[in-house]
C-alpha positions in Angstrom: -74.7 -17.6 -49.9 -75.3 -17.3 -53.8 -78.6 -17.9 -55.4 -77.6 -21.3 -57.0 -76.2 -22.9 -53.8 -77.7 -26.1 -52.9 -77.6 -28.0 -49.5 -77.7 -31.7 -49.7 -78.6 -33.6 -46.6 -77.6 -37.3 -46.5 -79.1 -39.6 -43.8 -77.9 -43.1 -42.9 -81.1 -44.5 -44.2 -80.1 -43.7 -47.8 -82.7 -40.9 -48.1 -81.5 -37.8 -49.8 -83.1 -34.4 -49.8 -81.9 -31.4 -51.8 -83.1 -28.0 -50.4 -82.7 -25.0 -52.3 -81.6 -22.6 -49.6 -83.2 -19.6 -51.3 -86.5 -20.9 -52.6 -87.2 -23.6 -50.1 -89.7 -22.5 -47.4 -89.5 -23.6 -43.8 -92.5 -25.6 -44.1 -91.2 -27.6 -47.1 -87.9 -28.2 -45.2 -89.9 -29.4 -42.2 -91.9 -31.8 -44.4 -88.7 -33.2 -46.1 -87.0 -33.7 -42.6 -90.2 -35.5 -41.3 -90.1 -37.7 -44.5 -86.5 -38.6 -43.8 -87.2 -39.5 -40.3 -90.0 -41.7 -41.4 -87.8 -43.4 -43.9 -85.1 -44.0 -41.2 -87.8 -45.6 -38.9 -88.9 -48.0 -41.7 -85.4 -49.1 -42.3 -84.8 -49.6 -38.6 -87.9 -51.7 -38.3 -86.9 -53.7 -41.4 -83.6 -54.6 -40.3 -84.9 -55.5 -36.8 -88.0 -57.6 -38.0 -87.1 -58.9 -41.4 -83.3 -59.3 -41.7 -81.7 -62.3 -39.8 -78.4 -61.9 -38.0 -76.0 -64.6 -39.3 -77.7 -64.8 -42.6 -78.3 -61.2 -43.8 -75.5 -59.5 -41.9 -73.1 -60.5 -39.2 -69.8 -59.9 -37.4 -66.5 -59.2 -39.3 -64.0 -61.9 -38.2 -61.8 -60.8 -35.3 -63.7 -57.5 -34.7 -67.1 -56.5 -33.0 -68.2 -54.8 -36.1 -71.2 -55.8 -38.2 -71.1 -56.4 -42.1 -73.7 -56.9 -44.7 -74.0 -60.1 -46.5 -75.4 -60.7 -49.9 -78.8 -62.1 -48.9 -79.2 -58.9 -46.7 -78.3 -56.8 -49.7 -80.8 -58.6 -51.7 -83.6 -57.8 -49.1 -82.6 -54.1 -48.8 -82.7 -53.6 -52.5 -86.1 -55.2 -52.7 -87.2 -52.7 -49.9 -85.8 -49.7 -51.8 -86.9 -50.9 -55.2 -83.3 -51.1 -56.7 -82.2 -53.3 -59.6 -78.5 -54.1 -60.2 -76.7 -53.9 -63.4 -73.1 -54.8 -64.4 -71.7 -51.7 -66.2 -67.9 -52.6 -66.4 -65.9 -55.9 -66.4 -62.2 -56.0 -66.8 -60.7 -59.5 -66.7 -57.2 -61.0 -67.4 -56.8 -64.8 -68.1 -53.5 -66.6 -68.3 -54.1 -70.0 -70.0 -50.4 -70.9 -69.2 -50.4 -70.3 -65.5 -54.1 -70.6 -64.9 -54.2 -67.3 -63.0 -57.3 -65.1 -63.5 -58.2 -61.7 -62.0 -61.4 -59.7 -62.8 -62.7 -56.3 -61.7 -66.4 -55.7 -61.7 -68.4 -52.4 -61.5 -72.1 -52.5 -60.6 -74.7 -49.7 -60.6 -78.1 -49.8 -58.8 -81.0 -48.1 -60.4 -84.4 -47.3 -59.0 -86.9 -49.6 -60.9 -89.6 -47.0 -61.1 -87.6 -44.1 -62.3 -84.3 -45.6 -63.8 -82.3 -43.2 -61.8 -78.8 -44.4 -60.8 -78.7 -44.4 -57.1 -75.4 -46.0 -56.3 -72.3 -47.7 -57.8 -69.8 -50.2 -56.4 -66.6 -51.8 -57.6 -65.2 -55.3 -56.6 -62.2 -57.2 -57.7 -61.0 -60.8 -57.1 -58.0 -62.9 -58.2 -56.8 -66.5 -58.1 -53.7 -64.9 -56.4 -55.8 -64.9 -53.3 -54.7 -67.6 -50.9 -57.9 -69.4 -50.7 -57.8 -70.0 -54.5 -54.2 -70.1 -55.1 -53.4 -72.9 -52.7 -54.7 -76.3 -51.6 -54.3 -78.1 -48.3 -53.8 -81.7 -48.7 -52.7 -84.7 -46.5 -49.2 -86.1 -46.8 -50.3 -89.0 -48.8 -51.8 -86.7 -51.5 -48.6 -84.7 -52.0 -47.1 -84.9 -55.5 -44.2 -87.2 -55.9 -40.8 -85.7 -55.4 -41.9 -82.6 -53.6 -39.9 -81.6 -50.6 -42.4 -81.4 -47.8 -40.0 -79.7 -45.5 -40.3 -76.7 -47.7 -44.0 -76.5 -47.5 -46.3 -74.5 -45.1 -47.8 -77.0 -42.6 -50.7 -76.7 -40.4 -51.7 -79.1 -37.5 -55.4 -80.1 -37.3 -57.3 -81.9 -34.7 -59.7 -84.6 -35.7 -63.3 -84.0 -34.9 -64.6 -87.4 -36.3 -66.3 -89.8 -34.0 -63.8 -92.0 -32.2 -60.8 -89.9 -33.3 -61.6 -86.7 -31.2 -58.4 -84.8 -30.5 -56.2 -86.8 -32.8 -53.7 -84.6 -34.5 -52.8 -84.7 -38.3 -50.8 -82.5 -40.7 -51.9 -80.9 -43.9 -49.5 -79.3 -46.4 -50.0 -76.2 -48.4 -49.3 -76.6 -52.2 -49.9 -74.5 -55.3 -53.5 -75.2 -56.8 -52.8 -76.9 -60.2 -56.3 -76.6 -61.3 -56.8 -72.8 -61.1 -59.1 -72.8 -64.1 -61.6 -74.7 -61.9 -62.1 -71.8 -59.6 -62.4 -69.0 -62.3 -66.1 -68.9 -62.1 -65.9 -68.7 -58.3 -63.5 -65.7 -58.5 -65.9 -63.9 -61.0 -68.9 -64.5 -58.7 -66.9 -63.2 -55.8 -65.9 -60.1 -57.6 -69.6 -59.4 -58.6 -70.6 -60.0 -55.0 -68.0 -57.5 -53.7 -69.2 -54.9 -56.0 -72.8 -55.5 -55.3 -72.4 -55.1 -51.6 -70.3 -51.9 -52.2 -73.1 -50.5 -54.4 -75.8 -51.5 -52.0 -73.9 -49.8 -49.1 -73.5 -46.7 -51.2 -77.1 -46.4 -52.4 -78.7 -47.1 -49.0 -76.3 -45.0 -46.9 -75.9 -47.9 -44.5 -72.2 -48.3 -44.7 -71.6 -46.5 -41.5 -74.3 -48.6 -39.8 -72.8 -51.9 -40.7 -69.4 -50.8 -39.8 -70.5 -50.0 -36.2 -69.8 -52.0 -33.1 -72.5 -54.2 -31.9 -73.7 -51.8 -29.2 -74.0 -48.9 -31.6 -75.5 -51.0 -34.3 -78.2 -52.4 -32.0 -78.9 -48.8 -30.6 -79.5 -47.6 -34.0 -81.7 -50.4 -35.1 -83.7 -49.9 -31.9 -84.0 -46.3 -32.5 -82.3 -45.3 -29.3 -80.0 -42.8 -31.0 -76.7 -41.6 -29.5 -78.1 -39.5 -26.8 -78.0 -42.0 -23.9 -75.9 -40.9 -20.9 -72.5 -42.3 -21.0 -72.9 -43.9 -17.5 -75.9 -45.8 -18.6 -74.2 -47.0 -21.8 -71.2 -48.1 -19.9 -73.4 -50.1 -17.5 -75.2 -51.8 -20.3 -71.8 -52.8 -21.9 -70.4 -54.1 -18.6 -73.6 -56.2 -18.1 -73.7 -57.5 -21.7 -71.5 -60.4 -23.0 -69.0 -59.1 -25.5 -69.8 -59.8 -29.2 -66.3 -61.4 -29.6 -67.7 -64.3 -27.7 -69.6 -66.2 -30.5 -71.5 -68.1 -28.2 -72.7 -65.3 -25.9 -75.8 -64.6 -27.9 -76.6 -68.2 -28.2 -76.7 -69.5 -24.6 -80.4 -70.3 -24.5 -82.5 -72.4 -22.0 -83.0 -76.0 -22.9 -86.2 -77.4 -24.4 -87.2 -74.5 -26.7 -87.1 -74.6 -30.5 -84.2 -72.9 -32.1 -84.8 -69.1 -32.9 -84.8 -67.5 -36.3 -81.4 -65.8 -35.3 -79.9 -69.2 -34.6 -81.2 -70.8 -37.9 -79.6 -67.8 -39.8 -76.4 -68.1 -37.9 -76.1 -71.9 -38.7 -76.9 -71.3 -42.4 -74.9 -68.3 -42.8 -71.7 -69.6 -41.1 -72.0 -72.9 -43.0 -72.4 -71.3 -46.4 -69.5 -68.8 -45.7 -67.4 -72.0 -45.4 -68.7 -73.3 -48.8 -71.3 -75.8 -47.2 -74.3 -76.2 -49.3 -78.0 -77.0 -48.1 -77.4 -80.9 -48.2 -74.1 -80.4 -46.3 -75.8 -78.2 -43.6 -78.3 -81.0 -43.0 -75.6 -83.6 -42.8 -73.5 -81.5 -40.3 -76.4 -81.1 -38.0 -77.2 -84.7 -38.3 -73.5 -85.5 -37.5 -73.4 -83.2 -34.4 -76.9 -83.8 -33.0 -78.5 -86.7 -34.8 -81.5 -84.8 -36.0 -82.7 -82.4 -38.6 -82.1 -78.6 -38.5 -85.7 -77.8 -37.9 -86.0 -80.3 -34.9 -83.1 -78.6 -32.8 -83.7 -77.1 -29.6 -82.0 -73.8 -28.7 -79.3 -75.4 -26.8 -78.7 -78.0 -29.5 -78.5 -75.1 -32.1 -75.9 -73.5 -29.9 -73.8 -76.7 -30.0 -74.0 -76.7 -33.8 -73.1 -73.0 -34.0 -70.1 -73.7 -31.8 -68.9 -76.7 -33.8 -69.1 -74.8 -37.1 -67.1 -71.9 -35.6 -64.5 -74.2 -34.4 -64.2 -76.3 -37.5 -62.4 -74.7 -40.5 -63.5 -75.1 -44.1 -61.1 -77.8 -45.0 -62.2 -79.9 -42.0 -65.9 -79.6 -42.8 -65.4 -80.6 -46.3 -63.4 -83.6 -45.2 -66.3 -84.5 -42.9 -68.8 -84.2 -45.7 -66.7 -86.5 -47.9 -66.2 -89.1 -45.3 -68.6 -92.0 -44.8 -69.7 -90.7 -41.4 -71.5 -87.8 -43.3 -73.4 -89.1 -46.4 -74.7 -86.0 -48.4 -78.2 -87.4 -48.8 -79.1 -87.4 -45.1 -82.5 -85.7 -44.3 
């Protein structure tokens, strides 16, 4: 090995150590490895004790894997002492069609030294279905439109007194695309920010792991458990794909921090703001979020999981859910 060769060790905690294989002594290498282990333990404790599942991180839809959310990225960057900076923005606006697409690149710098520790890129466009289309009732369809040619979805009402009643919504092109340009920009920034955070902290592999492996890493168990023991634990533990498995608590207790984070996180990912969350909880259980028992919190979690974004917005706009409920 030549005299200029350098070995770089990258750990999942985000700590990087460069060891000059010619000049580095065994003692220096040992100290570096001890420091890396200490940093990994700090990150494990931080995720376990500070970050809230459902708010800071959670399950990727239709999988058992975990993903990082923006509030969690904010907490991790505060822990590491990283600050973000937008270094590139490429956007295309079409005033005639209303379509807009943007690509953002973000870099993270260490606040103390100014060293760039990671970069991430994110894109978003009004061509994405959630921005390009709107779901409307038949009474809201534009005049002269052929409803038979439209994509239709059947929903079941969850309003009191109308539970189970079916109604149709039709998908039409969003004629007000300019109204979501700012939302599209924010989404591109968010995607770039999360990508940069995972790159800088080295946690991309952790948050893409399945629940069992994720929990094992956070608990510091490592991967050296006998396969039989791991299998028995998996068989005895409800699967993460069952949203309610982790939230089947005894009655009478106050809701947990995890449940609180789950309610807030799930609702916000369906574009429900703070006042809307209060209204939904009031609608489902007739009380404030902070007064819920663990069993009641489970019901709210279940309700939000089963109700799509359009239905939640409909509920919030109806007289049954005034937005100023406490």
